[in-house]
mmCIF file of the C-alpha atoms, coordinates in Angstrom:
data_MODEL
# 
_entry.id   MODEL 
# 
loop_
_atom_site.group_PDB 
_atom_site.id 
_atom_site.type_symbol 
_atom_site.label_atom_id 
_atom_site.label_alt_id 
_atom_site.label_comp_id 
_atom_site.label_asym_id 
_atom_site.label_entity_id 
_atom_site.label_seq_id 
_atom_site.pdbx_PDB_ins_code 
_atom_site.Cartn_x 
_atom_site.Cartn_y 
_atom_site.Cartn_z 
_atom_site.occupancy 
_atom_site.B_iso_or_equiv 
_atom_site.pdbx_formal_charge 
_atom_site.auth_seq_id 
_atom_site.auth_comp_id 
_atom_site.auth_asym_id 
_atom_site.auth_atom_id 
_atom_site.pdbx_PDB_model_num 
ATOM 1  C CA . UNK A 1 1  ? 15.873  -75.395 -138.345 1.00 0.00 ? 1  UNK A CA 1 
ATOM 2  C CA . UNK A 1 2  ? 11.922  -74.790 -138.621 1.00 0.00 ? 2  UNK A CA 1 
ATOM 3  C CA . UNK A 1 3  ? 10.855  -71.256 -138.255 1.00 0.00 ? 3  UNK A CA 1 
ATOM 4  C CA . UNK A 1 4  ? 7.823   -70.551 -135.335 1.00 0.00 ? 4  UNK A CA 1 
ATOM 5  C CA . UNK A 1 5  ? 5.003   -69.519 -136.977 1.00 0.00 ? 5  UNK A CA 1 
ATOM 6  C CA . UNK A 1 6  ? 3.736   -66.332 -135.516 1.00 0.00 ? 6  UNK A CA 1 
ATOM 7  C CA . UNK A 1 7  ? 0.558   -66.884 -135.731 1.00 0.00 ? 7  UNK A CA 1 
ATOM 8  C CA . UNK A 1 8  ? 0.044   -69.546 -133.594 1.00 0.00 ? 8  UNK A CA 1 
ATOM 9  C CA . UNK A 1 9  ? -0.709  -68.739 -129.930 1.00 0.00 ? 9  UNK A CA 1 
ATOM 10 C CA . UNK A 1 10 ? -0.035  -70.301 -126.822 1.00 0.00 ? 10 UNK A CA 1 
ATOM 11 C CA . UNK A 1 11 ? -2.817  -71.677 -124.566 1.00 0.00 ? 11 UNK A CA 1 
ATOM 12 C CA . UNK A 1 12 ? -0.563  -72.540 -121.460 1.00 0.00 ? 12 UNK A CA 1 
ATOM 13 C CA . UNK A 1 13 ? -1.369  -70.068 -118.527 1.00 0.00 ? 13 UNK A CA 1 
ATOM 14 C CA . UNK A 1 14 ? 1.615   -68.120 -117.089 1.00 0.00 ? 14 UNK A CA 1 
ATOM 15 C CA . UNK A 1 15 ? 1.175   -68.353 -113.572 1.00 0.00 ? 15 UNK A CA 1 
ATOM 16 C CA . UNK A 1 16 ? 2.646   -69.528 -110.318 1.00 0.00 ? 16 UNK A CA 1 
ATOM 17 C CA . UNK A 1 17 ? 5.028   -72.128 -109.850 1.00 0.00 ? 17 UNK A CA 1 
ATOM 18 C CA . UNK A 1 18 ? 3.706   -75.714 -109.075 1.00 0.00 ? 18 UNK A CA 1 
ATOM 19 C CA . UNK A 1 19 ? 6.209   -75.117 -105.817 1.00 0.00 ? 19 UNK A CA 1 
ATOM 20 C CA . UNK A 1 20 ? 5.363   -71.785 -105.136 1.00 0.00 ? 20 UNK A CA 1 
ATOM 21 C CA . UNK A 1 21 ? 1.498   -73.261 -105.381 1.00 0.00 ? 21 UNK A CA 1 
ATOM 22 C CA . UNK A 1 22 ? 2.125   -75.854 -102.788 1.00 0.00 ? 22 UNK A CA 1 
ATOM 23 C CA . UNK A 1 23 ? 3.222   -74.163 -100.339 1.00 0.00 ? 23 UNK A CA 1 
ATOM 24 C CA . UNK A 1 24 ? 0.435   -71.731 -100.522 1.00 0.00 ? 24 UNK A CA 1 
ATOM 25 C CA . UNK A 1 25 ? -1.640  -74.402 -99.654  1.00 0.00 ? 25 UNK A CA 1 
ATOM 26 C CA . UNK A 1 26 ? -0.086  -75.653 -97.619  1.00 0.00 ? 26 UNK A CA 1 
ATOM 27 C CA . UNK A 1 27 ? -0.540  -72.335 -95.618  1.00 0.00 ? 27 UNK A CA 1 
ATOM 28 C CA . UNK A 1 28 ? -3.656  -71.748 -96.277  1.00 0.00 ? 28 UNK A CA 1 
ATOM 29 C CA . UNK A 1 29 ? -4.548  -75.408 -94.591  1.00 0.00 ? 29 UNK A CA 1 
ATOM 30 C CA . UNK A 1 30 ? -2.461  -74.853 -91.598  1.00 0.00 ? 30 UNK A CA 1 
ATOM 31 C CA . UNK A 1 31 ? -4.339  -71.757 -91.316  1.00 0.00 ? 31 UNK A CA 1 
ATOM 32 C CA . UNK A 1 32 ? -7.562  -72.787 -91.585  1.00 0.00 ? 32 UNK A CA 1 
ATOM 33 C CA . UNK A 1 33 ? -7.058  -75.564 -89.058  1.00 0.00 ? 33 UNK A CA 1 
ATOM 34 C CA . UNK A 1 34 ? -5.125  -72.895 -86.368  1.00 0.00 ? 34 UNK A CA 1 
ATOM 35 C CA . UNK A 1 35 ? -8.511  -71.363 -86.511  1.00 0.00 ? 35 UNK A CA 1 
ATOM 36 C CA . UNK A 1 36 ? -10.203 -74.582 -85.625  1.00 0.00 ? 36 UNK A CA 1 
ATOM 37 C CA . UNK A 1 37 ? -11.409 -75.980 -88.934  1.00 0.00 ? 37 UNK A CA 1 
ATOM 38 C CA . UNK A 1 38 ? -11.073 -79.613 -88.925  1.00 0.00 ? 38 UNK A CA 1 
ATOM 39 C CA . UNK A 1 39 ? -10.418 -81.730 -92.099  1.00 0.00 ? 39 UNK A CA 1 
ATOM 40 C CA . UNK A 1 40 ? -13.403 -84.596 -93.100  1.00 0.00 ? 40 UNK A CA 1 
ATOM 41 C CA . UNK A 1 41 ? -11.602 -87.607 -94.454  1.00 0.00 ? 41 UNK A CA 1 
ATOM 42 C CA . UNK A 1 42 ? -13.603 -88.586 -97.573  1.00 0.00 ? 42 UNK A CA 1 
ATOM 43 C CA . UNK A 1 43 ? -13.504 -92.789 -98.804  1.00 0.00 ? 43 UNK A CA 1 
ATOM 44 C CA . UNK A 1 44 ? -12.080 -93.307 -101.705 1.00 0.00 ? 44 UNK A CA 1 
ATOM 45 C CA . UNK A 1 45 ? -15.248 -94.174 -104.695 1.00 0.00 ? 45 UNK A CA 1 
ATOM 46 C CA . UNK A 1 46 ? -17.752 -91.520 -102.556 1.00 0.00 ? 46 UNK A CA 1 
ATOM 47 C CA . UNK A 1 47 ? -19.049 -88.831 -105.222 1.00 0.00 ? 47 UNK A CA 1 
ATOM 48 C CA . UNK A 1 48 ? -20.717 -85.815 -104.539 1.00 0.00 ? 48 UNK A CA 1 
ATOM 49 C CA . UNK A 1 49 ? -22.084 -86.008 -107.202 1.00 0.00 ? 49 UNK A CA 1 
ATOM 50 C CA . UNK A 1 50 ? -26.052 -87.090 -106.456 1.00 0.00 ? 50 UNK A CA 1 
ATOM 51 C CA . UNK A 1 51 ? -27.238 -90.123 -108.739 1.00 0.00 ? 51 UNK A CA 1 
ATOM 52 C CA . UNK A 1 52 ? -29.442 -89.171 -111.267 1.00 0.00 ? 52 UNK A CA 1 
ATOM 53 C CA . UNK A 1 53 ? -32.282 -91.872 -109.050 1.00 0.00 ? 53 UNK A CA 1 
ATOM 54 C CA . UNK A 1 54 ? -31.558 -89.647 -106.076 1.00 0.00 ? 54 UNK A CA 1 
ATOM 55 C CA . UNK A 1 55 ? -32.300 -86.555 -108.108 1.00 0.00 ? 55 UNK A CA 1 
ATOM 56 C CA . UNK A 1 56 ? -36.129 -88.148 -108.811 1.00 0.00 ? 56 UNK A CA 1 
ATOM 57 C CA . UNK A 1 57 ? -36.740 -89.100 -105.447 1.00 0.00 ? 57 UNK A CA 1 
ATOM 58 C CA . UNK A 1 58 ? -35.976 -85.520 -103.937 1.00 0.00 ? 58 UNK A CA 1 
ATOM 59 C CA . UNK A 1 59 ? -38.065 -84.028 -106.637 1.00 0.00 ? 59 UNK A CA 1 
ATOM 60 C CA . UNK A 1 60 ? -40.960 -86.615 -106.015 1.00 0.00 ? 60 UNK A CA 1 
ATOM 61 C CA . UNK A 1 61 ? -40.218 -85.619 -101.860 1.00 0.00 ? 61 UNK A CA 1 
ATOM 62 C CA . UNK A 1 62 ? -40.198 -82.402 -102.754 1.00 0.00 ? 62 UNK A CA 1 
ATOM 63 C CA . UNK A 1 63 ? -43.195 -82.431 -105.184 1.00 0.00 ? 63 UNK A CA 1 
ATOM 64 C CA . UNK A 1 64 ? -45.385 -84.169 -102.758 1.00 0.00 ? 64 UNK A CA 1 
ATOM 65 C CA . UNK A 1 65 ? -44.630 -82.418 -99.707  1.00 0.00 ? 65 UNK A CA 1 
ATOM 66 C CA . UNK A 1 66 ? -46.017 -79.636 -101.779 1.00 0.00 ? 66 UNK A CA 1 
ATOM 67 C CA . UNK A 1 67 ? -49.279 -81.127 -102.635 1.00 0.00 ? 67 UNK A CA 1 
ATOM 68 C CA . UNK A 1 68 ? -49.718 -82.074 -98.724  1.00 0.00 ? 68 UNK A CA 1 
ATOM 69 C CA . UNK A 1 69 ? -49.195 -78.716 -98.249  1.00 0.00 ? 69 UNK A CA 1 
ATOM 70 C CA . UNK A 1 70 ? -51.060 -77.485 -100.992 1.00 0.00 ? 70 UNK A CA 1 
ATOM 71 C CA . UNK A 1 71 ? -54.321 -80.072 -99.648  1.00 0.00 ? 71 UNK A CA 1 
ATOM 72 C CA . UNK A 1 72 ? -54.209 -79.021 -95.753  1.00 0.00 ? 72 UNK A CA 1 
ATOM 73 C CA . UNK A 1 73 ? -54.371 -75.183 -96.983  1.00 0.00 ? 73 UNK A CA 1 
ATOM 74 C CA . UNK A 1 74 ? -57.266 -75.948 -98.690  1.00 0.00 ? 74 UNK A CA 1 
ATOM 75 C CA . UNK A 1 75 ? -59.129 -78.300 -96.356  1.00 0.00 ? 75 UNK A CA 1 
ATOM 76 C CA . UNK A 1 76 ? -58.361 -75.518 -93.837  1.00 0.00 ? 76 UNK A CA 1 
ATOM 77 C CA . UNK A 1 77 ? -59.934 -73.206 -96.214  1.00 0.00 ? 77 UNK A CA 1 
ATOM 78 C CA . UNK A 1 78 ? -62.750 -75.264 -96.103  1.00 0.00 ? 78 UNK A CA 1 
# 
């Protein structure tokens, strides 16, 4: 029989059982729908993450819009 190492800590969190959590989620979902909320179904494979290319495009558009606004402001001052 092996001895238990008293210097070892448990990283396992003590929380509600999975069944309690599932029940809680089901109750919250039911309350949300009853209050008029709607759930959108997201197709499989779709991510909420913006790709690097999309981030670059959005940053470029924002920079161009700021430059255009600055040019318009300078044109009004002339």
